[in-house]
C-alpha positions as CSV (number, residue, x, y, z in Angstrom):
1,X,2.4,2.6,-18.5
2,X,4.0,0.2,-16.0
3,X,7.4,1.1,-14.4
4,X,10.1,-0.9,-16.2
5,X,12.3,-2.6,-13.5
6,X,15.7,-4.2,-13.6
7,X,16.8,-6.3,-10.7
8,X,20.5,-6.8,-10.1
9,X,21.5,-9.9,-8.1
10,X,24.6,-11.9,-7.1
11,X,23.1,-14.9,-5.3
12,X,20.0,-16.9,-4.5
13,X,17.5,-14.2,-5.4
14,X,15.0,-14.6,-2.5
15,X,14.3,-10.9,-2.6
16,X,13.9,-11.1,-6.3
17,X,11.3,-13.8,-5.8
18,X,9.4,-11.6,-3.4
19,X,9.3,-8.9,-6.1
20,X,8.1,-11.4,-8.7
21,X,5.4,-12.6,-6.4
22,X,4.0,-9.2,-5.4
23,X,5.0,-6.5,-7.8
24,X,5.7,-8.1,-11.2
25,X,2.9,-7.4,-13.7
26,X,0.9,-5.8,-10.9
27,X,2.5,-2.4,-10.2
28,X,5.6,-2.6,-12.4
29,X,7.2,-5.0,-14.8
30,X,10.5,-6.7,-14.2
31,X,12.0,-6.4,-17.6
32,X,15.5,-7.7,-16.8
33,X,17.4,-9.6,-14.2
34,X,21.2,-9.2,-14.3
35,X,23.7,-11.1,-12.3
36,X,27.5,-10.7,-12.0
37,X,27.8,-14.4,-11.2
38,X,26.9,-17.3,-13.5
39,X,25.9,-19.6,-10.6
40,X,23.4,-17.2,-9.1
41,X,20.1,-19.1,-8.5
42,X,18.3,-15.8,-9.1
43,X,18.8,-16.3,-12.8
44,X,16.9,-19.6,-12.6
45,X,14.1,-17.8,-10.7
46,X,13.9,-15.3,-13.5
47,X,13.9,-18.0,-16.2
48,X,11.1,-19.8,-14.4
49,X,8.9,-16.7,-14.7
50,X,10.0,-16.0,-18.3
51,X,11.8,-12.8,-17.3
52,X,14.8,-11.9,-19.5
53,X,18.0,-12.8,-17.5
54,X,21.6,-12.0,-18.3
55,X,25.0,-12.8,-16.7
56,X,27.7,-10.2,-17.1
57,X,30.7,-11.7,-15.3
58,X,31.9,-9.3,-12.6
59,X,35.5,-9.8,-13.8
60,X,34.8,-8.4,-17.2
61,X,36.9,-5.3,-17.7
62,X,34.0,-3.7,-19.6
63,X,31.4,-4.7,-16.9
64,X,30.1,-1.2,-16.1
65,X,29.7,-0.2,-19.8
66,X,28.0,-3.5,-20.7
67,X,25.6,-3.1,-17.7
68,X,24.7,0.4,-18.6
69,X,24.1,-0.6,-22.2
70,X,21.7,-3.4,-21.2
71,X,19.8,-1.1,-18.9
72,X,19.4,1.6,-21.6
73,X,18.4,-1.0,-24.2
74,X,15.6,-2.2,-22.0
75,X,14.4,1.3,-21.2
76,X,14.7,0.8,-17.5
77,X,13.0,3.2,-15.1
78,X,14.0,1.7,-11.7
79,X,16.9,-0.4,-10.7
80,X,16.6,-2.7,-7.7
81,X,19.7,-4.1,-6.0
82,X,18.6,-7.4,-4.4
83,X,21.6,-9.1,-2.9
84,X,23.9,-7.5,-5.4
85,X,27.4,-7.6,-4.1
86,X,29.2,-5.3,-6.5
87,X,30.0,-1.6,-6.3
88,X,27.7,0.5,-8.4
89,X,29.7,2.8,-10.8
90,X,29.4,6.6,-10.4
91,X,28.2,6.8,-14.0
92,X,25.3,4.5,-13.3
93,X,24.4,6.4,-10.1
94,X,24.5,9.7,-11.9
95,X,22.3,8.5,-14.8
96,X,19.7,6.8,-12.4
97,X,19.9,9.3,-9.6
98,X,17.2,8.4,-7.0
99,X,16.1,5.5,-9.3
100,X,18.4,2.8,-7.7
101,X,17.2,1.2,-4.5
102,X,18.9,-1.3,-2.3
103,X,17.9,-3.4,0.7
104,X,20.3,-3.6,3.6
105,X,20.0,-6.0,6.5
106,X,20.3,-3.5,9.4
107,X,18.8,-0.2,10.5
108,X,21.0,2.2,8.7
109,X,23.2,4.0,9.7
110,X,23.9,1.3,12.3
111,X,26.0,-1.7,11.1
112,X,26.4,-0.5,7.6
113,X,29.1,0.8,5.3
114,X,32.1,-0.9,3.7
115,X,32.3,-4.7,4.3
116,X,28.9,-4.9,6.0
117,X,26.9,-7.6,4.2
118,X,25.8,-11.2,4.9
119,X,26.3,-12.8,8.2
120,X,28.9,-10.2,9.3
121,X,26.1,-7.6,9.9
122,X,24.1,-9.9,12.2
123,X,27.3,-11.1,14.0
124,X,28.2,-7.5,14.8
125,X,24.6,-6.7,15.9
126,X,24.7,-9.5,18.4
127,X,28.3,-8.8,19.6
128,X,27.3,-5.2,20.2
129,X,24.4,-6.2,22.3
130,X,21.8,-4.3,20.3
131,X,18.2,-5.0,21.3
132,X,16.7,-4.4,17.8
133,X,17.9,-4.8,14.3
134,X,16.0,-4.8,11.0
135,X,16.1,-3.9,7.4
136,X,16.4,-0.7,5.4
137,X,15.4,0.2,1.9
138,X,17.4,3.2,0.7
139,X,18.4,5.0,-2.5
140,X,21.9,4.4,-3.7
141,X,24.3,7.2,-3.9
142,X,28.1,7.5,-4.2
143,X,28.8,6.2,-0.7
144,X,28.3,2.7,0.8
145,X,24.8,2.5,2.4
146,X,24.7,6.3,2.7
147,X,21.8,7.2,0.3
148,X,18.4,8.5,1.5
149,X,16.4,6.0,3.6
150,X,13.0,5.0,2.0
151,X,11.7,2.6,4.6
152,X,12.8,0.7,7.7
153,X,11.4,-2.1,9.8
154,X,12.6,-3.5,13.1
155,X,13.0,-7.0,14.6
156,X,13.8,-7.8,18.2
157,X,17.2,-9.3,18.9
158,X,16.7,-12.1,21.4
159,X,19.3,-13.3,24.0
160,X,19.6,-16.7,22.3
161,X,19.8,-15.3,18.7
162,X,22.7,-16.5,16.6
163,X,23.9,-14.6,13.4
164,X,22.0,-17.3,11.4
165,X,18.7,-17.0,13.3
166,X,18.8,-13.2,13.2
167,X,19.6,-13.3,9.5
168,X,16.4,-15.4,9.0
169,X,14.3,-13.0,10.9
170,X,15.6,-10.0,9.1
171,X,15.2,-11.7,5.7
172,X,11.5,-12.1,6.4
173,X,11.3,-8.4,6.9
174,X,13.2,-7.8,3.7
175,X,10.7,-9.8,1.8
176,X,8.0,-7.5,3.0
177,X,9.8,-4.2,2.9
178,X,11.4,-4.3,-0.5
179,X,8.3,-5.1,-2.5
180,X,6.4,-2.4,-0.6
181,X,9.0,0.2,-1.4
182,X,9.0,-0.8,-5.1
183,X,5.2,-0.7,-5.2
184,X,5.1,2.8,-3.7
185,X,7.8,3.9,-6.2
186,X,5.7,2.5,-9.1
187,X,2.6,4.3,-7.9
188,X,4.5,7.6,-7.9
189,X,4.2,8.0,-4.2
190,X,7.8,8.5,-3.3
191,X,9.3,12.0,-3.3
192,X,13.0,12.8,-2.4
193,X,13.9,16.1,-0.9
194,X,17.6,16.2,0.0
195,X,18.1,13.3,2.4
196,X,14.4,13.1,3.3
197,X,12.1,10.6,1.5
198,X,8.4,11.4,1.7
199,X,5.8,8.7,0.9
200,X,2.4,10.1,0.0
201,X,-0.5,8.7,2.0
202,X,-3.3,7.2,0.0
203,X,-7.0,6.8,0.8
204,X,-9.2,3.9,0.0
205,X,-8.1,0.2,-0.3
206,X,-5.2,0.6,-2.7
């Protein structure tokens, strides 16, 4: 039986598209796309692929309960945060422990934590003078960007990079890394032991 996936978004949904293109109906099935913003283009992407899509306004006082209800109704196994700019409730984390993954546009623990999203991350990387940056897929816990790291990949920071150009380079890495992590999860190859995440090696041409 395929892993039943929910993708939570707040914006354009380019990472959602990468999951649709490489994982959906191959290794897992995206059953539900939920946005906390009505104008999120990711909802259109989901509609274009006949994936159930819902907006629960982030200002709704019952947001956390409504979100949890929708996930339970759909029998979700794995939650993927793909450009989701809202704090995940402790209740959701507890219910889906090590079953919520997020993509962050830096090499955690560097340039992560409260307030680190969007162009701000890449601006800080450049101002610091870092020579490499990248993307991190991690499990979500009660902290901000503090959960166990699943996968990371680097990009070089060139002397002429701007926050925008670095963002574009990192986004390309995100589009590779997130689907790969979701695929490995769906195949049952990811094991969590404390803070360490082990990915079982496979033989053949899987």
